[in-house]
N, C-alpha and C positions, 0 to 999 in steps of 0.2 A: 511550213518546213520543207526543205528539199528532200527529194526521194533519193535514197542511197542503197547500194548493195549491202547485204549483211556483212560481208568481209570488209567493206569500206568503213563501216561503223566501228569495227574492231580495231582497224588501223588508227582511226581518229582518236579512239579512246586511249590507245597507247601513246600517241603523239601528244595529246593534251597533257597527260601526266608527266611525260619525259621532259616537256618544256619547263615545267615548274619544279621538278625533282631530279637533281643530277645523280641520285643514287640508283635510278632505274636503268637497267640494261636489258636487251633482248637477245636471246641466243637460241640456236636451233639449226637443224639440217637445212641447208639452202636458204637460210633466213636472210642473207645479204641480198638475195634476188627477190625477196618478198615472201618466201615460203611457198610450198607447193600449192597451197590454197589461197594465196594472196592476202593472208591475214597480217602480213608485215610489209606490204607493198609501199615503197617509198621511204621507209624508215631509215634505211642505210644512208640514203642520199642526204637526209636532214641531220641525222645524229651520228654519222660516221662510225667510229670504232665502238660506240656503245651498242651497236647492232652487229653481231658477228656469227659466222658459221661455226658449227661444231663438227667433230667426227661423227660417224654413224655409231654412236655409243650412248644409248639412252641412260644406262646406269651412271655413267660419268657425267652426262649432262645434268641429271637430277642431283647428283652429289655436288656438282658445281653450284647449283641453285641453293642447296641447303647450306653449304658453307658460306656463300656470299650473303644469304639472308641473315644467318646467325651473327655475322660480323658487320652488319650495318647497311647492306645494300638491299634493294628491292628488285630481285630478278624476275624476268618473265621468260620462261623457257617453253618452246614449242616441241611437243612430241607429235610428229606429223600424222601418224595413224594411231588410234587408240589401242590397236592390237600391240603396238610396240611398247605400251606401258608395262606389259608383262616382263620385258627385259629389265625394267627398273623397279620391280616390285619390292625388293629388299630396301632400297633407298626410300621409296614412297611409304611403305607400311611400317618398317621398323626404325626408320630414322626421321623422315620428314614429319610423320604424323605424331611421333612420340617425344620429340626433342624438347618441346616447350614444357610438357608435363614432367619429364624426367629431370629437367633443370629447375623444377619447383616454380615455374612461371618467371624465372629470372631472365630469360632470353625471349626475344620476339623471333618470329619466323615468317616475315612478310614476303611470300613468293607466290607466283602464279604459274601453274602448268597448264598450257593450252593444248588440247588434243581434239582430234576429229574422228567422229564415229559414224557408223551407219553404212548400209548397203545401197545399191542402185547404180553403181558405176562399173559393174563387172570387174571388181577388184579381187574377187575370189575370197576364200575362207580365211586368209591370214591378213587381209587388209579391209575388212568390212564389218567388224564386230562392234557391238554396243555392250560395254562391260561396266556400265555405271554402278551396278549393284555391288560389285566388289569393293569399290571405294567408299560407298555409303556405309558399308559395314565396319569401317575402320574409324574409331574415335580419334579426333584430332585433325581430321580433314574436313574442309567445307567443299561441297560439290555443287556446282551450278550448271544449268543447261538452258540457256535462252532459246526461245522458239522463233523469234522474229528480230529484225534488224534494230528496232528501238530498244528492246530489252538487251540485245546483244551488246550495244555500246554502253548502256547504263550499268549492266552487270560487270562488264570488263573494268570500268573505272572503279566500281565498288570493290572488285576483287583486288585490284592493284593497291588500293588504299587500306585494305584489311591487313592487320598485323599477324594473321594466321595463314597457313598454307591453303590455297584455294585451287581446286581442279576445275578448270573451265572447259566445258565440253561444247562442241558444236556438231551439228549434223552436216556432213559434206554436201549433200544436195541443197540444204537450206542456205548455204553461203552465197548462192547465186540469186537469192530472192531479194526483192526490193520493197522498201516501205519508207514512210516519212521519218526522218531522223534529224533532230536539231544539230546545228553546227556547234553550239556551245557544249561545254562539259556538263554532265548531269549524272546522277547515280540512280540505279534501281536497287532498292535495299535487298541485301542478302538475307534469306530466311522469310521472305514474304511472297506468297502465291498471288496469282492474278486470275480473276474471273474474266475470261476472254469472250464469253458469250453468256448472256443471261437466259435462264430457262426454268421450267416448272416441273417437267415430268421425269427427267432422268439426268443425273450428273455423270459426265465423262471427265475423268482426271487423266489428262494426256501429257506425255513427256516428249520434249524435243520436237522432232519432225512429225510426231503424231498429233500435235496440236492443230495444224492446218487440216490434217485429215479428219480430225474430230469435228471441226467447223464445217467441212465439206459434208460430212455425214449428217450433221445437224440441219444444214440447208436442205438436204435430200428428204429427210423424214418430216420436215416442217410442211411439206406439200400435203401430207396426210394428217396434219393437225397436231403433231407431236412437238413439244418444246424441250430442247436439250440445252442444258447448262454445261459449258466447257470450262474446266479449271486447269490452269497451267501452273504447276508447282514452282517453276523457274529455278528455285533452289531445291535440290533433292535432299541435301543434308546441310544444315538442319531443316527439317520438313515443317512447313506451316500447316500443321494438322487442323488448327482451328478453322481456317478458311474452307478446307475440304469438308470437314464435319458440318459446318454451317450450311454448305450447299446441299449435302446429302440429307440433312434434316429437313430441308425445304422440299426436295424432290422425292425422297423416299426410295430412290433406286440409284445404283452406282455401277459404273464400268471404269476399269483402269486400263489404259492403253499405252503400250510402249513397243518400240521396234525390236528390242532385245528378245532373245529366247524366253518364252513364257515361264518355263519351269524354273523356279527359284529366282525369278527376275525381280526387278524393283517393284513391280506392281503387286507382288505378294505382300510386301510390307505395307503398302498403301491400303490394300484390301483389309489387312489385319487391323490397321489403325481405325478404319471405318467400322469394322465389326466390333472393335473394343469400345469405341466412343459414340457410335450412333446405331447400335444394334436395334434398339427399341424403335427407331424411326424407319427401319428398312421394311419395305413391302415385298422384297424379293432378294435372293442371294446376290452378293457382289460378284460380278463377272470380270474376267480378265481377257484382254486382247494382246497377243504377243506372237512372236515368230515360232515356227515348229522347232522341235528339239533336234536340230541338225546343224552342221556347219553351213555357212552361206554358200550357195551354189555359184559357180562361175558362169554357167550357161545362162544367157539373158532371159530366156523363157522360164527356166527353173527359178532364177533369182526373183523375177517378177511374182511368181506364184508363192515364193517363200516370204516376201515382204508383206507384213500386215498393213492395212490402210483403211480407207473409208468404208470399203465393202464389208470388212470384218466388224467394224464398229456398228454399221447399220444392222448386220445380222444379230449382234448382241442386243442392240436396242429392241429389235423385233422379238427376240427371245424374252426380254423382260416385259415388253408391252406388245403382245400379239395384235395383229391387225384387227381393228374394231374394239379393242379393249382400252379403256382409259381408267385412271385412278378416280 
């Protein structure tokens, strides 16, 4: 398989589907130029007016997607920074998520909102947030967050083909990573987690950019004989609880890691699911790794200190399994 950028796989996924389905269009700010994160690069050149710029008006963009989807189109709309989803919350929460339910299932709403989360670019407090927990709390929305280029392409194709609204999240730093990605179209199923690394001593459930950090932490502690299993939910809602619980029942210990602020973050729900369904298998409390309860700093040194990563995961592993102690 050829090696490709994460962003390139997302572009390929959209192009694959647009070639076979004329009802698909792509809209967003600066999208005719490929989008600020190159997730639509080259689409305008191939598909012409089916790829078009919008005003800086996230509520209107989302309303456009809802109306188009309800009347037979399959829109893909990019909200370039996840922070800007706040501008469209009425459309997302009160319209997009509820329309199919309130119409008694008589209408489909096949639309994808792509948005980009995460810190690390010194974009400051209004352009660096990870707000995935907000959307997972709303019935009627599917929320996916691939952590690598292969899953990125497969989940985008699955999201486009789904007849329900899907919020597709990427981490901005991850879009520049590379991996083997097939040229052909394929899907990664929505609602199915992946075990990214097998292990025996502790399970780390990691979201988005924290997946490679968890693998890095697993490599580090392997040097002292600890075996870490890394589970990537890939779909945050609906959550594949079975895969997570199966892993925790095997290892007896669990850590949940995400970049978002830890308090009331997505990891709290995952930890609760583990406690509810695998409490009898736990040898220690479920630990969480997340960011401090503060806005994202602009200063690069403060931002680096704010961002959780492999070091924080290693510290949690050592808290669960102190040096010299093994199950």
